[in-house]
N, C-alpha and C positions, 0 to 999 in steps of 0.2 A: 709445269702445271701439277704433275703428280707430287712434287716436293712441297708445293703450296698446300695441297690437300692434306698431306701428312702433317705439315706444320700447324694447320688449322685444328686437326684432331688433338694434337698434343695440347694446344693452347686451351681448347675446350675442356679437356681432362684436368689440366692444372687449375683452370678457372673454377670448376666444380668443386675441386678439393678446397680451394682457398675460400669460396662462398660457404661451404659446409663449416669450415673451421670458424668463420666469422659468425655464422649463426649460433654455433655452440657457445662462443664467448659471449654473445649478446644475451643468450638465454640464461647462462649461469650468472651473469652480472645482475640480471633482472630478478633472479631468485634471492641473491644477496640483498638487494634493496628491499624486496618484500620481507625478508626475515628481520631486517632492521626497523621496519615500520612498527610504531608503537601500538600496543593492543588498546582496544576500547576500554574506557574506565568501567569499574564495577559499581560506581556510585554516581550520583547526579551532582553537579555544581549548583550553586544557588541561582545561577543565570538559567541553567537548563530547567530547573523546577519552576521558575518563574515563567518560562516560556511554555512549559507543559501545562501550567495552571491557566495561562491565557488560552491555549487550545481547549482544555477541559471546560472553561468558562463558556467559550463559543458552543461547544457541544451540549453543555448544560442548558444553555438558552434555548437551543433547538429542542431538546428534550422536554423542556417546560411547555413547548408548544404542541407537543404530541396529543394532549387531551383534545385540542381542537380537531385533530384528525379522527380521534375516536368519536367525537360528537358528529362529524360529517358521515362516518361509517354507520353509527347508530341511525341517523336520518335517512340512511341510504341515498344520500346525495352524491351519486357517483361521479358526476361531472366535477364537483368541487373536491372530491376525494383526489382525483387525478391532478386537478389544478394545484392542490395543496402540496402533493408529493413533488411535483415539478417546480413549484414556486418557492415557498418558505423552506422547504426541506431539500431544494435543489443543490445546496453547497454541502450537504452533510457528508458526502463521500470524500470530498477534498479535505474537510476538516478532519475527518477521522484518519485519512492518510497522513496529514501533517503530524497528528498526534503520534501515530504508530511509528513514523520514521524517527521520531525524536526520543523515544523510549530506549532503555537499555536493550542491547542485543537479545538478552534472555527474554524480554517481554515483547519484542517487536513482532515475532512470529505469531504468537497468540493474539496480539492487537490486530494484525492484518487479517487473521482469520476471522475474528469477531467483526471487524469492519466489513468483510465480504458477506458475513451472515446478515448484517443490518442491511446492506445494500440489496441483497437478494430478497429479504423480507419486504422491502419497500417496492421492489419490483413486482413481487407477488400481490402486494395490496393494489398496485396499479392495475395489474392483470385481472384481479378479482373485481375491481371497480368496472372495468370494461365488460366483464362477464356478469356483472351485477349479482355477485356471489357473496352474500353477506358473511357466511360462516368462514370462508377462506380469508376474507378481509380482516375479520376481527381476530381469528387465530394468528395471522401474520402480524397484525398490530401488536398483540400481547408478546409475540417473539421479538419484535423490534424493541420494545420497551426493556424486556429482559436483556437482550444482547447489548443494547446501548448502556445499560446500567453496568454490565460486566466490563464493558470497554473503560467506562469512567473509573472502575475500581482499580484499574492498572496505573492510574496516575498517582505519583507520590504526593503524599501530604506535606505541605511546606513545614 
């Protein structure tokens, strides 16, 4: 029985060394594969530009509807302000994210940051509508317009 116990200890020690060696080999092979991965391009292909133009067109259509929101805010029609944000503007976050993830890596971070600003501005307008706070609503509306325009400026021209 004592011999079996000693034998098991030796087996565990050997197994641990073999497992550690296998992990080192796997990690080093993964690093080689990562190093061979091609870097992202520094320019857009014509297909990428076309796709980005499609996303920009969708966002521009939403941008063109924002004066309707301003009119609702001016009228202090708070129920319809909330409905407009959750209805016609409901897909804006998704469309901004599609645009951001297809930009060049150098522009993606800025685009994501701007998209978060637009989303938080719309949330603030919605909250202002619930609070019936005209000043907060109109201020965040102006910021939404500015930020959305900034996002659209990141899209390369054909």
